[in-house]
N, C-alpha and C positions, 0 to 999 in steps of 0.2 A: 344219244345224249342221256345221261342218267340224271333225272331231276330229284331224286331222293338221295341225300348225302349219308355217308357214314359219319358218326360223331366219334372223334379220336382225340385222345390226349397224347401229345407229342412231347418228345424230350427236346431240350434246347439244341440248336445247330449253330455250329461256328462256320461261317461261310466267307469266301473271298471273291472279289471279282470287281467289276465296275458299275459305275452308277451315273445317272443323270437326271436332272429336273425336267418334267415335261408335263403336258395336259393332253386331253383326249383330242383337242383341236390341233395343238402342235405336237404330235406324237412322233418321237424320234426313236422309237424301239428298234426299227431296222438299223439305223446307225450304231446304237449302243451294241447290239448283238454282232454287228459286222466287225467291230472293234474287238469284242470279247472272244468270238469263236476260234481264231488262231491260236490263242493261249489255251482254250479248253481243249483243242485237239492235241497240242503238245502233252497235256495232262493226261488225255485219253489213251495215249500210248503206254502209260504207266498203270492206269485203271480205267475202268469203264465209268467215268465220272458223270454223275447226274447233273443236269443244269436246272438250277432254281431261279425263276424269275421272282424277285422280291418287290413288293410295292408298299411304300410308306405314305400313309395319307395323315393329314393333320386331323385333330379331334373334331373339326367342324366340316370336314369334306363331304360326309353323307348326309348330314343334317341340313346343310344348305347346298345341295348338289348343282354345279354348273360346269359344263364340259370343258370351259376354258381355266377352270381352277387347276392348279399345278399339284403335282405329287413327285415322289422320287421312285424311280425304277431302277433295280439292280439287275444285272446279269451275272449269276454266281455259280460255284461249285463248292462243295464242302471243302474246308481247309485241308483235311487229311487225304484229299484225293490227288493232290499234286505235290511232289516233292520239293519244287522249287517254285515259289510264288513271284510272279513278276512284280517289279517295284511299283508299277502303276496301279496294282491292285489294292484295294482297301478291304478291310474286314468289316463284317456286320454279323451280329448275333441275333438269331430268332429264339426268343425265351420260349421256355416249356409252356403248355398251355392247351386249352380246349379248342378244337377246330372242327368245322363242318367241311368234310371232304367230298367234293363232287368230281365225277368223272365225266370229262368232255371228250367226245369223239366226233369230229365232223370237220366241216370246212373252216378254214381260218376266218373267212368272212361272216360265218354264223356265231363266232365267239362272243361279240359284243351283245348280241341278242340272249344268249345264254347267261351272261352276266346280269343282264337287265332282269331276266326272270329271277335269279338268286336274290337280287336285292329288292325287287318291286313285289314279287309273289311269295317266294319260299320264306324269306327272313321275317316279313311282318306277320305271317301266319304260322310261324315256329314258335317254340318256347325259348328262343334265344334271341340275343341282340348282338351287334358287333362289339367286340372288345378292342381296346385301342392297343393293338400289337401289330406286327407285320402281317400282311397277306402275303401268300406265295403261291406259285404254280410250279409243278414238277413237270418239265417237259419230256416228251417222248425221246428217247435217245435215238430214234431213227427219223426225227423230224428234219425235213430239208425244206429250204426257202422254196416257195412256189408250189409245195406239196398240196393237193386238193383236200387231203384230209389229215387230221392231226389227232393225237392222244395227249390229253393234258389232264393232270390231277389238280384241281383248284382247291387251295386251303383258306378257308375264311375264318379268322379269329372270332371265337363267340364266347358268350357267358349266358348264363341263364337269366332270363328276365326275372325282375323282381315283381312279385305279385302284390298288388294293391287291393285292400278290402274296403 
């Protein structure tokens, strides 16, 4: 697990996929990805399509955090990675901007603790604050359900903190 992020400015990305509203308590990630993966596999025959897990939080999600609070999660690929997009897919754009990019390698069960570290230790002690844009994770192309180890790139949208004197 890498606890020091790279700070990157990314270009906008046009993604397509499926989404659903959930919370940490009522987590339906497995159902979302179970619906999405058959389509992704068809696209992967044309290209090695990278999977993006996109998370949309309202502007108060982190300031008044409660595990039962809902957010929208997407399972996506880049729009240009698939010649034919299923009619059930929707489009989402990730705007260009500054991101803290963390590299997570470990057990899926350890991922929540890693995210807690980012939001409760790294972010408050950094020169950055969360920007209100999509968060996203780039999933390892070799990821398999039940795998005891995963590789994931975690992208947290950031902006420089304003200094007060």
